[in-house]
ChimeraX commands (.cxc) that place a marker at each C-alpha (Angstrom):
marker #1 position 5.59,-5.10,-8.73 radius 0.5
marker #1 position 3.80,-3.62,-11.71 radius 0.5
marker #1 position 4.72,-3.43,-15.38 radius 0.5
marker #1 position 5.06,0.35,-14.99 radius 0.5
marker #1 position 8.05,-0.34,-12.76 radius 0.5
marker #1 position 9.86,-1.62,-15.85 radius 0.5
marker #1 position 8.48,0.44,-18.72 radius 0.5
marker #1 position 6.51,3.44,-19.81 radius 0.5
marker #1 position 3.40,1.90,-21.45 radius 0.5
marker #1 position 2.21,5.26,-22.82 radius 0.5
marker #1 position 4.74,5.08,-25.64 radius 0.5
marker #1 position 3.99,3.29,-28.93 radius 0.5
marker #1 position 6.30,1.67,-31.47 radius 0.5
marker #1 position 5.83,-0.25,-34.71 radius 0.5
marker #1 position 5.73,-4.03,-34.54 radius 0.5
marker #1 position 9.11,-5.62,-35.20 radius 0.5
marker #1 position 10.19,-9.21,-35.56 radius 0.5
marker #1 position 13.39,-10.65,-34.13 radius 0.5
marker #1 position 15.47,-12.95,-36.35 radius 0.5
marker #1 position 15.69,-16.67,-35.73 radius 0.5
marker #1 position 18.99,-18.12,-34.58 radius 0.5
marker #1 position 21.09,-19.65,-37.37 radius 0.5
marker #1 position 20.00,-23.23,-37.94 radius 0.5
marker #1 position 16.38,-22.37,-37.22 radius 0.5
marker #1 position 14.32,-23.00,-34.10 radius 0.5
marker #1 position 15.17,-26.71,-34.03 radius 0.5
marker #1 position 18.90,-26.04,-33.64 radius 0.5
marker #1 position 20.60,-28.15,-30.97 radius 0.5
marker #1 position 22.36,-25.18,-29.33 radius 0.5
marker #1 position 20.38,-21.99,-30.02 radius 0.5
marker #1 position 21.95,-20.07,-27.12 radius 0.5
marker #1 position 25.49,-20.56,-28.37 radius 0.5
marker #1 position 24.50,-19.86,-31.97 radius 0.5
marker #1 position 22.60,-16.68,-31.18 radius 0.5
marker #1 position 25.45,-15.28,-29.11 radius 0.5
marker #1 position 28.06,-16.22,-31.69 radius 0.5
marker #1 position 26.05,-14.68,-34.52 radius 0.5
marker #1 position 25.66,-11.35,-32.69 radius 0.5
marker #1 position 21.89,-11.34,-33.23 radius 0.5
marker #1 position 19.78,-8.48,-31.97 radius 0.5
marker #1 position 16.31,-8.85,-30.49 radius 0.5
marker #1 position 13.42,-6.36,-30.49 radius 0.5
marker #1 position 11.94,-4.93,-27.32 radius 0.5
marker #1 position 8.17,-5.23,-26.90 radius 0.5
marker #1 position 6.42,-2.65,-29.09 radius 0.5
marker #1 position 5.15,0.37,-27.18 radius 0.5
marker #1 position 7.56,-0.01,-24.26 radius 0.5
marker #1 position 10.56,1.95,-23.07 radius 0.5
marker #1 position 12.46,-0.60,-20.97 radius 0.5
marker #1 position 14.51,0.19,-17.89 radius 0.5
marker #1 position 18.04,-1.20,-17.85 radius 0.5
marker #1 position 19.07,-2.21,-14.34 radius 0.5
marker #1 position 22.42,-2.79,-12.66 radius 0.5
marker #1 position 21.47,-6.40,-11.82 radius 0.5
marker #1 position 18.82,-9.09,-12.49 radius 0.5
marker #1 position 15.91,-7.66,-10.49 radius 0.5
marker #1 position 13.77,-4.58,-9.89 radius 0.5
marker #1 position 15.53,-3.87,-6.60 radius 0.5
marker #1 position 18.67,-2.94,-8.57 radius 0.5
marker #1 position 19.06,0.72,-9.57 radius 0.5
marker #1 position 18.09,1.87,-13.06 radius 0.5
marker #1 position 21.17,2.52,-15.23 radius 0.5
marker #1 position 19.34,3.93,-18.26 radius 0.5
marker #1 position 16.11,3.73,-20.24 radius 0.5
marker #1 position 15.98,2.10,-23.69 radius 0.5
marker #1 position 13.83,4.03,-26.17 radius 0.5
marker #1 position 10.80,2.46,-27.81 radius 0.5
marker #1 position 11.64,0.42,-30.90 radius 0.5
marker #1 position 15.09,-0.52,-29.56 radius 0.5
marker #1 position 16.87,-3.74,-30.42 radius 0.5
marker #1 position 19.38,-5.33,-28.06 radius 0.5
marker #1 position 22.20,-7.82,-28.32 radius 0.5
marker #1 position 22.13,-10.32,-25.46 radius 0.5
marker #1 position 25.65,-11.15,-24.27 radius 0.5
marker #1 position 24.52,-13.64,-21.62 radius 0.5
marker #1 position 21.50,-14.47,-19.45 radius 0.5
marker #1 position 20.97,-15.25,-15.79 radius 0.5
marker #1 position 18.15,-16.09,-13.44 radius 0.5
marker #1 position 16.92,-13.39,-11.06 radius 0.5
marker #1 position 13.65,-11.83,-9.95 radius 0.5
marker #1 position 10.51,-13.19,-11.63 radius 0.5
marker #1 position 8.85,-10.50,-13.77 radius 0.5
marker #1 position 5.67,-10.42,-15.89 radius 0.5
marker #1 position 5.70,-8.54,-19.18 radius 0.5
marker #1 position 4.34,-8.61,-22.74 radius 0.5
marker #1 position 6.16,-11.87,-23.52 radius 0.5
marker #1 position 5.10,-13.75,-20.38 radius 0.5
marker #1 position 6.43,-14.28,-16.88 radius 0.5
marker #1 position 10.05,-15.26,-16.43 radius 0.5
marker #1 position 13.00,-15.04,-14.08 radius 0.5
marker #1 position 15.45,-14.70,-17.00 radius 0.5
marker #1 position 17.37,-11.44,-17.28 radius 0.5
marker #1 position 19.38,-10.47,-20.35 radius 0.5
marker #1 position 22.79,-8.88,-19.92 radius 0.5
marker #1 position 23.28,-6.29,-22.66 radius 0.5
marker #1 position 26.58,-4.90,-21.30 radius 0.5
marker #1 position 28.57,-5.28,-18.09 radius 0.5
marker #1 position 26.26,-4.32,-15.20 radius 0.5
marker #1 position 23.26,-3.75,-17.52 radius 0.5
marker #1 position 20.26,-6.11,-17.42 radius 0.5
marker #1 position 16.74,-6.12,-18.88 radius 0.5
marker #1 position 13.97,-8.57,-18.06 radius 0.5
marker #1 position 13.56,-11.17,-20.80 radius 0.5
marker #1 position 9.79,-10.70,-20.45 radius 0.5
marker #1 position 10.17,-7.48,-22.49 radius 0.5
marker #1 position 12.41,-8.95,-25.22 radius 0.5
marker #1 position 11.08,-10.79,-28.29 radius 0.5
marker #1 position 13.50,-13.73,-28.46 radius 0.5
marker #1 position 11.02,-16.22,-29.91 radius 0.5
marker #1 position 11.83,-18.60,-27.05 radius 0.5
marker #1 position 10.72,-19.16,-23.49 radius 0.5
marker #1 position 14.21,-20.42,-22.62 radius 0.5
marker #1 position 17.79,-19.30,-22.90 radius 0.5
marker #1 position 18.96,-17.80,-26.20 radius 0.5
marker #1 position 22.44,-16.84,-24.99 radius 0.5
marker #1 position 25.02,-18.45,-22.72 radius 0.5
marker #1 position 24.64,-18.24,-18.93 radius 0.5
marker #1 position 26.41,-15.31,-17.33 radius 0.5
marker #1 position 29.36,-16.36,-15.22 radius 0.5
marker #1 position 31.06,-14.69,-12.31 radius 0.5
marker link #1:1,2 radius 0.2
marker link #1:2,3 radius 0.2
marker link #1:3,4 radius 0.2
marker link #1:4,5 radius 0.2
marker link #1:5,6 radius 0.2
marker link #1:6,7 radius 0.2
marker link #1:7,8 radius 0.2
marker link #1:8,9 radius 0.2
marker link #1:9,10 radius 0.2
marker link #1:10,11 radius 0.2
marker link #1:11,12 radius 0.2
marker link #1:12,13 radius 0.2
marker link #1:13,14 radius 0.2
marker link #1:14,15 radius 0.2
marker link #1:15,16 radius 0.2
marker link #1:16,17 radius 0.2
marker link #1:17,18 radius 0.2
marker link #1:18,19 radius 0.2
marker link #1:19,20 radius 0.2
marker link #1:20,21 radius 0.2
marker link #1:21,22 radius 0.2
marker link #1:22,23 radius 0.2
marker link #1:23,24 radius 0.2
marker link #1:24,25 radius 0.2
marker link #1:25,26 radius 0.2
marker link #1:26,27 radius 0.2
marker link #1:27,28 radius 0.2
marker link #1:28,29 radius 0.2
marker link #1:29,30 radius 0.2
marker link #1:30,31 radius 0.2
marker link #1:31,32 radius 0.2
marker link #1:32,33 radius 0.2
marker link #1:33,34 radius 0.2
marker link #1:34,35 radius 0.2
marker link #1:35,36 radius 0.2
marker link #1:36,37 radius 0.2
marker link #1:37,38 radius 0.2
marker link #1:38,39 radius 0.2
marker link #1:39,40 radius 0.2
marker link #1:40,41 radius 0.2
marker link #1:41,42 radius 0.2
marker link #1:42,43 radius 0.2
marker link #1:43,44 radius 0.2
marker link #1:44,45 radius 0.2
marker link #1:45,46 radius 0.2
marker link #1:46,47 radius 0.2
marker link #1:47,48 radius 0.2
marker link #1:48,49 radius 0.2
marker link #1:49,50 radius 0.2
marker link #1:50,51 radius 0.2
marker link #1:51,52 radius 0.2
marker link #1:52,53 radius 0.2
marker link #1:53,54 radius 0.2
marker link #1:54,55 radius 0.2
marker link #1:55,56 radius 0.2
marker link #1:56,57 radius 0.2
marker link #1:57,58 radius 0.2
marker link #1:58,59 radius 0.2
marker link #1:59,60 radius 0.2
marker link #1:60,61 radius 0.2
marker link #1:61,62 radius 0.2
marker link #1:62,63 radius 0.2
marker link #1:63,64 radius 0.2
marker link #1:64,65 radius 0.2
marker link #1:65,66 radius 0.2
marker link #1:66,67 radius 0.2
marker link #1:67,68 radius 0.2
marker link #1:68,69 radius 0.2
marker link #1:69,70 radius 0.2
marker link #1:70,71 radius 0.2
marker link #1:71,72 radius 0.2
marker link #1:72,73 radius 0.2
marker link #1:73,74 radius 0.2
marker link #1:74,75 radius 0.2
marker link #1:75,76 radius 0.2
marker link #1:76,77 radius 0.2
marker link #1:77,78 radius 0.2
marker link #1:78,79 radius 0.2
marker link #1:79,80 radius 0.2
marker link #1:80,81 radius 0.2
marker link #1:81,82 radius 0.2
marker link #1:82,83 radius 0.2
marker link #1:83,84 radius 0.2
marker link #1:84,85 radius 0.2
marker link #1:85,86 radius 0.2
marker link #1:86,87 radius 0.2
marker link #1:87,88 radius 0.2
marker link #1:88,89 radius 0.2
marker link #1:89,90 radius 0.2
marker link #1:90,91 radius 0.2
marker link #1:91,92 radius 0.2
marker link #1:92,93 radius 0.2
marker link #1:93,94 radius 0.2
marker link #1:94,95 radius 0.2
marker link #1:95,96 radius 0.2
marker link #1:96,97 radius 0.2
marker link #1:97,98 radius 0.2
marker link #1:98,99 radius 0.2
marker link #1:99,100 radius 0.2
marker link #1:100,101 radius 0.2
marker link #1:101,102 radius 0.2
marker link #1:102,103 radius 0.2
marker link #1:103,104 radius 0.2
marker link #1:104,105 radius 0.2
marker link #1:105,106 radius 0.2
marker link #1:106,107 radius 0.2
marker link #1:107,108 radius 0.2
marker link #1:108,109 radius 0.2
marker link #1:109,110 radius 0.2
marker link #1:110,111 radius 0.2
marker link #1:111,112 radius 0.2
marker link #1:112,113 radius 0.2
marker link #1:113,114 radius 0.2
marker link #1:114,115 radius 0.2
marker link #1:115,116 radius 0.2
marker link #1:116,117 radius 0.2
marker link #1:117,118 radius 0.2
marker link #1:118,119 radius 0.2
marker link #1:119,120 radius 0.2
view
């Protein structure tokens, strides 16, 4: 799999910075706090990210997020391992029912979970 499978790298966007979860980075439960606060997170600058029906590149594309987008992560789950601007991870961020983006394209400021695990 290549990065072009997930984004269009020919696009550019200004640098943006995602907010920290309430309580700062040392908070005991950042995932619960971030979800409760309704925080949004920036996509990697210069990328238009594909939203997929499930947590992997084998799932169909639902839509394409424009460069400079910010997303709210409702929950996260493990799926296909993907490499992107923010590293390699198997975490996928659910932004709406049946809509997932690889966490490797989202500036969360963390290499771990920042939202509750998806259930069901």
